[in-house]
Residue, then its C-alpha position, 0 to 999 in steps of 0.5 A: m151860223m147866219l153870219i158864215l152864209q152871210r159871208l159865203p158867196r152865191r151861186p146860180r146854181d145854189r137857188h136849184l139846189a135848193a130847191t132839191v134838198k127840199v123835194r127831197l126832204l119832203k119826200h122822204a118816207r120816214l121824216q116829217i118835218t113840220a115848216p121845213s127851210v132851207e137856203v144855201k149859199a156857196g153849196v152849204v145847206l141852212l136847215r130850219g123846222r122840226v122834226r119829232t125825234r132826235r132819229q129824224r133829224l141825224l136822218a134830214a142832216g143825211v138825207v140834205v148832205s147826199v145830195p151831190g153838190v151839198l158841200g155843207v149842213f149846218n142843222e137847226l131842224k128843232v125836235e119837237s119832244d125837246v119842246r115840250h119837254v121846256v114848255g111843259r117843265s116851264a109850266s110846271i115851276c111858275s104853278s110852282d110858285e103861284a102855290 
């Protein structure tokens, strides 16, 4: 995905679009995004950060595409419950190997 974004030309408007997207995400009443990162190239948004649920991940993508001027979105938001699940499984595997 980064390779695709690197090849796209940056438009003067991209910086303004990134700021608009970030404000909309942060002000949305039902979204809680941790460490949001918004990069825009040629109207295509790369969205990173963490959300609590998969529903919030989808909601965030919907908010992004609703911003006028956004042509597409790469949604790389991580879902915290998925991360905790993987970490929990790894911890239990390690502890059972040591026993």
